[in-house]
N, C-alpha and C positions, 0 to 999 in steps of 0.2 A: 144562463147556467149559474147556479149558486156557487158560493165559495167551497161548500162541502163537496158538490159534484166535481168541481175542478180538482179538488184535492184527491178524491177517489180515482179520477181518471189518470192523474199524474202518477199516483202510487201503483197503478196497474201496469204502467209501462216499465219494462225491464231494460236497463241499459244494455246495448250491444257491445260486448267486449271483442276486440279484434282477435281472430284466431291466432293462437300461439304457433310460431314456426316449429314444426316437428321434424325438421331435417336431422337425420341421425348423426351427422358430423358437425354441423355448425353449432348445435346446442349441447353437444357433449363436452364433458371435461377433457382435459389433456389426456388423462389416462383412458377415458372412454374413446376418444378419437384414435388413440394408438391401438387399442384392442380391436376397434372396428376396422382399422386399416389392416391389421394382421389377419383378421377374419376374411376380409376381401381378397387379400393377396394369396393366402393359403388355400382358399376354396376355389378361386377362379383364375389366379395368376399363372405364369408371370405376366407383369404389365410394364409398359413404358410409363414414364412420368405423366405424359399427357393423358393416357388412358385412366390412370388413377385419379387425376384431377377431374376428369369428366365424370367419373363415378361419384366422387366425394363433394365436388363443387367447392372445395376449400381454396382460399387464396394461395397463389404459388409460393409465396414466402413461408406461409404457415405449413404447407404441405412439405416443402423442402426441409424445413427444420425438423418436422416429425419423422420423416423418412431417414434423414441423416442420423438422428438419435437412435432410431431402431436399427440401422445398419451398424452404428458404433457398438451397440449392445449385442450384435449378431442375432437379433430377433428376425431381422429382414436381411436378405443378401442382395447385393447389387453387382451385376455382371457388367464390367466396363466395356467388354467387347460388343455385347448386344444391347446395352443400356436397358436391361430388364431387371425389375425387382421381383424377388421370389421369397418364399419363407426361408428363414435362416436356420443354421444348424443348432442354434441354441434352443429352438423349439423342440428339436429331437431330444436334446439333453434334458430339458425340463420334463418332456413326456416320459423319458426313460427313468427319471427319478420317481415319477408317479408309479411307473410299472414296478419299481423296486418295492413299493408298498402295496401293490395290488394283489389280486387273487392269482396271478400267474404262477407264483411260487407254490401256492396251495394246489393249483390244478396240475402242476408238474412234479410235485415232490415224490409221489408214489412211483413215477416213472424213473426218477433219479435213483430211488432206493432199489428198484428192480434191476436196473442196469448195473448198479454197484454190486448187487448180490450175484448177478450173472458173471461179471468180469473180475470182481474183487479189486477193482481199480477206482480211482477218483472220478466222479461224474459231476459236471458243472453245468449250471444254467446261467446264461449271460444275455445282456441286451446291448443294443448299439448306442454309441454316444460319439457321433462325428467320426473321427479317425481312430477311435478306440472302441473296445467293448468293455463292459463292466460286469463282473461276476455278481449275481444277485442271490445265488443259492448253490450249495454243493453238498455232496456226500463223499467223505474221504475214504480212501482205501484203508484197510486195516493192516496192510503190509508195513514193515518197518521202513522200507525205502519207498517213498511216494512223493509226488509233487503236490504241495498244498498252497492254494491261493485263497486268502480270506475274502469274505463278502465285501464288495466295494473296490476290489482290486481292478485297475484298468490296464489293459494290454492292447498293443497295436492290432489293427485289423489285417495288415498285410502279411504277418508272419505267424498267425495263430489260426487253427482250423475253424474255430467258432467265428472269428473275425471274417474269414474268407467267405463262409456261407452267408453271413449277414450282408456283406457287400454284394455278393453274387445274386442275392434275392432282392436287391433294390431295383427300382426302374432305372432305365438308362440315364436320364438327366441327373437323378440323384447320385447314381454310381459315378458318373463322370465328375460331378462336383466334389465328391468325397476323394476320388483319386487325385484330383488337381490340388488338393490340400495336403496330401501326404508328404511327410518329410522322412525319408528312409534312413534307418540306422541298421548297421550289420551287427546282430546279436551273436550269431554263430556263422561258421563257414557256409551253412545251408540257407541263410536268410536271403530271400529274394529282395533285391534292391533295384531292379529294373522294372520300370512301369509297363513296358510292352509285355514282358514276361509275366507280370502279375495279371494283366488283362487276359492273356491267353489262359492262364490257370483258372481265373474266375469263370471264363466261358466253359471250361471243362467241368468245373465244380457245378455250374448250373445244369449241365447236361446229365451228370452222373448222380446228382442229388446229395452229395456229401463232400467234405473237404478233409484233407490230411495235413497235419503239421509234422514234418519229418525232421525233427531237431532244428527247427527254424527259429524258435524263440529261446529255448533252453537246450544246451548240449546235453545229450543223454535222456531227453524227454520227447515223447511223441504223443499225438492225439488225433482223434477223428471226431468230426462234428456234423450235425444235420440241422437244418433250419426249422423253426416253428413259425408257421405262417398264419396270416389272418385271412379274411374272406376274399381279399383281393389277390392273394398269393404272394404278398410281400412278407419278408421275414420280420417278425417283431421280437424274436429271441432266437437263441441257438442252444443246443444241448451237445455236450462233448464228453468223451471218455479220454482221460489222460493217464499215461503210464510211462515208467522208465523203459528205455529201448531194450535193455538186456532182458526184460520180462515180456515185452510186447513189441516185437519188430513189426514192420509194415504188414507182413503176412497175417499176423495175429489181429492187427487193427481191422483188416479186411474181413476177418471172420465175425467181427462185431458189427459190421456195417448194417446188416438186415435188422437185427433187434434195435439198433440205434435209430434207424430211419422209421421203424414201426413205432417206437416211443415218441419220436418227434411228431409223427402223423397223428398219434392218439391225442397228444396235447393240443395240436392244432385243431382237431375236431371238437375238443372241449371248449376252446376259445371261440371258434367259428364253426358251428355244425355244418358238416358237408365237406370240409377241407381234408378230413382224414382219409377220404376216398380218392383225393386228387394226387396223382403221382408227383412227388416233390421235384423230380427231375424234369418236369414238363414246363418249368418256369420260362 
């Protein structure tokens, strides 16, 4: 074989490069690993540490460090009784901030206007944020005496009608986790500060399809709320009518129940087609 033939043969040979390890966790950045961990836990959890390690194949020390940091930031929650890792409440808070900038306000606003025109009272749209709810839109009453809460206001779930419907329409594990984190304060003589009593009321709220705040958060103010649900039947928002008690006693709130629930069902149907036909009280 001539030198030229040898040269041509050698140039025709392509060096074999070892296949790059494509493991989704080992080759990811720290942020990438954290995001993948959250995806895994949120989609398929809760998990024990050994189960997460089996899925990720990360070294124990690395995995411990990542999980501890995610727990510290409330992105992941760790239950010391069961030793299970699950998605943390900060995920909900972040999601709710996205909702505040999403189309839900556009989809709901005409219903808020309609209810306000019907009742001449303040109508509010709120989303869930751990043990609080956050007002993301409202139409105020034109009456001189009215309750006004600006967009972004946070109020407790246990003493507001919209908070109670949001928690009542959580699944049981999420509901129990939220209730375990509550720190009760007595705002008025009517404020519920007993956990068992709150659980009983949430059960009733789930059955009847709406909740009432009978001067539980503000003295002289009452409200009625219904949940806005997604395709799974979980509440992603709530709509409420708020009025002073001298103008709208409980009997008057009850008269607004049907149009309120119809408005909530209509918004639910826009977000997830088909849910508007599902009885809200069947959760």
